[in-house]
MIDOSE-1310 file (N, C-alpha, C; in nm, 2 decimals, decimal comma, always signed):
residues 70
mrlq	-11,05/-13,20/-9,37/-11,00/-13,08/-9,31/-11,11/-13,01/-9,23; -11,23/-13,02/-9,28/-11,35/-12,95/-9,21/-11,38/-13,02/-9,08; -11,37/-13,15/-9,08/-11,39/-13,23/-8,95/-11,28/-13,19/-8,85; -11,16/-13,17/-8,90/-11,05/-13,13/-8,81/-11,08/-12,99/-8,75
qise	-11,13/-12,90/-8,84/-11,16/-12,77/-8,79/-11,27/-12,77/-8,69; -11,38/-12,84/-8,72/-11,49/-12,85/-8,63/-11,45/-12,90/-8,49; -11,37/-13,01/-8,49/-11,32/-13,07/-8,37/-11,23/-12,98/-8,29; -11,15/-12,90/-8,36/-11,06/-12,81/-8,30/-11,14/-12,69/-8,23
tikk	-11,24/-12,65/-8,30/-11,33/-12,54/-8,24/-11,40/-12,59/-8,12; -11,45/-12,72/-8,12/-11,52/-12,78/-8,01/-11,42/-12,78/-7,89; -11,30/-12,82/-7,92/-11,20/-12,83/-7,81/-11,18/-12,69/-7,75; -11,17/-12,59/-7,83/-11,14/-12,45/-7,78/-11,26/-12,41/-7,69
ihke	-11,38/-12,43/-7,74/-11,50/-12,39/-7,67/-11,51/-12,46/-7,53; -11,48/-12,59/-7,54/-11,48/-12,67/-7,41/-11,38/-12,62/-7,31; -11,26/-12,57/-7,36/-11,16/-12,52/-7,27/-11,21/-12,39/-7,21; -11,28/-12,31/-7,28/-11,32/-12,18/-7,23/-11,45/-12,19/-7,14
apdl	-11,54/-12,28/-7,17/-11,66/-12,30/-7,10/-11,69/-12,45/-7,09; -11,63/-12,52/-7,00/-11,64/-12,67/-6,99/-11,78/-12,73/-6,98; -11,87/-12,66/-6,93/-12,01/-12,72/-6,91/-12,10/-12,68/-7,02; -12,06/-12,58/-7,11/-12,16/-12,53/-7,21/-12,20/-12,64/-7,30
ltsv	-12,11/-12,71/-7,37/-12,14/-12,81/-7,47/-12,20/-12,93/-7,41; -12,16/-12,97/-7,29/-12,22/-13,09/-7,23/-12,36/-13,07/-7,18; -12,39/-12,94/-7,16/-12,53/-12,91/-7,12/-12,63/-12,94/-7,23; -12,59/-12,95/-7,35/-12,68/-12,98/-7,46/-12,65/-13,12/-7,52
gvdv	-12,57/-13,20/-7,45/-12,55/-13,34/-7,48/-12,44/-13,37/-7,58; -12,35/-13,27/-7,60/-12,23/-13,29/-7,69/-12,13/-13,38/-7,61; -12,09/-13,49/-7,68/-11,99/-13,58/-7,62/-11,85/-13,52/-7,66; -11,81/-13,42/-7,58/-11,69/-13,35/-7,61/-11,56/-13,44/-7,61
kaii	-11,56/-13,53/-7,51/-11,44/-13,62/-7,51/-11,42/-13,70/-7,63; -11,53/-13,75/-7,69/-11,52/-13,83/-7,81/-11,48/-13,74/-7,93; -11,52/-13,62/-7,93/-11,48/-13,53/-8,04/-11,33/-13,50/-8,03; -11,29/-13,47/-7,90/-11,15/-13,44/-7,88/-11,06/-13,56/-7,92
rfrd	-11,10/-13,68/-7,88/-11,03/-13,81/-7,92/-11,02/-13,82/-8,07; -11,14/-13,79/-8,14/-11,14/-13,79/-8,28/-11,05/-13,69/-8,34; -11,04/-13,57/-8,29/-10,95/-13,47/-8,33/-10,81/-13,52/-8,32; -10,77/-13,57/-8,21/-10,63/-13,62/-8,19/-10,60/-13,73/-8,29
filh	-10,69/-13,82/-8,32/-10,67/-13,92/-8,42/-10,65/-13,86/-8,56; -10,74/-13,77/-8,60/-10,72/-13,71/-8,73/-10,59/-13,64/-8,75; -10,55/-13,57/-8,64/-10,43/-13,49/-8,65/-10,30/-13,58/-8,66; -10,30/-13,69/-8,58/-10,18/-13,77/-8,57/-10,18/-13,90/-8,65
hyde	-10,30/-13,94/-8,70/-10,31/-14,07/-8,77/-10,40/-14,06/-8,89; -10,40/-13,94/-8,96/-10,49/-13,92/-9,07/-10,48/-14,03/-9,18; -10,35/-14,07/-9,20/-10,33/-14,16/-9,31/-10,39/-14,30/-9,28; -10,43/-14,33/-9,15/-10,49/-14,45/-9,11/-10,64/-14,44/-9,11
adye	-10,70/-14,33/-9,14/-10,84/-14,31/-9,13/-10,91/-14,39/-9,23; -11,02/-14,45/-9,19/-11,11/-14,53/-9,27/-11,21/-14,43/-9,33; -11,21/-14,42/-9,46/-11,29/-14,32/-9,53/-11,44/-14,35/-9,51; -11,48/-14,47/-9,50/-11,62/-14,50/-9,47/-11,66/-14,45/-9,34
vlfd	-11,57/-14,46/-9,24/-11,60/-14,41/-9,11/-11,62/-14,26/-9,11; -11,53/-14,19/-9,18/-11,53/-14,05/-9,20/-11,66/-14,01/-9,27; -11,70/-14,08/-9,37/-11,83/-14,05/-9,44/-11,95/-14,07/-9,34; -11,94/-14,17/-9,26/-12,05/-14,20/-9,17/-12,06/-14,09/-9,06
ickn	-11,95/-14,04/-9,02/-11,95/-13,92/-8,93/-12,01/-13,80/-8,99; -11,98/-13,77/-9,12/-12,03/-13,66/-9,19/-12,18/-13,68/-9,21; -12,23/-13,80/-9,24/-12,37/-13,82/-9,27/-12,45/-13,83/-9,14; -12,40/-13,89/-9,04/-12,49/-13,92/-8,92/-12,45/-13,83/-8,80
sipv	-12,33/-13,81/-8,77/-12,29/-13,74/-8,64/-12,29/-13,59/-8,65; -12,25/-13,54/-8,77/-12,25/-13,39/-8,78/-12,39/-13,33/-8,77; -12,50/-13,39/-8,83/-12,63/-13,34/-8,82/-12,68/-13,34/-8,67; -12,64/-13,44/-8,60/-12,67/-13,45/-8,45/-12,60/-13,34/-8,38
lkrq	-12,47/-13,32/-8,41/-12,40/-13,21/-8,34/-12,46/-13,08/-8,38; -12,50/-13,06/-8,50/-12,56/-12,93/-8,54/-12,69/-12,91/-8,46; -12,77/-13,01/-8,44/-12,89/-12,99/-8,36/-12,86/-12,95/-8,22; -12,76/-13,02/-8,16/-12,72/-12,99/-8,03/-12,67/-12,85/-8,01
llql	-12,59/-12,80/-8,11/-12,54/-12,67/-8,10/-12,64/-12,56/-8,12; -12,74/-12,59/-8,20/-12,85/-12,50/-8,22/-12,93/-12,48/-8,10; -12,93/-12,58/-8,01/-13,00/-12,56/-7,88/-12,94/-12,45/-7,80; -12,82/-12,42/-7,82/-12,75/-12,31/-7,74/-12,81/-12,17/-7,78
qt	-12,87/-12,16/-7,89/-12,93/-12,03/-7,94/-13,05/-12,00/-7,86; -13,12/-12,09/-7,80/-13,24/-12,06/-7,73/-13,22/-12,03/-7,58
């Protein structure tokens, strides 16, 4: 559910300010595709892939978003 919420928020931010997230290297299109997959095919999700996203991709996204503070 948290991954879904994060991806939904990224989609909303991108809609309001299309260049903001890409300016710090966020792959918005991949996140939106992931969001669509989670919403429509959650029962098909590979839990090892979801774990990998939490372990590896979320920390990268966090670093990218923190760049917006400066």
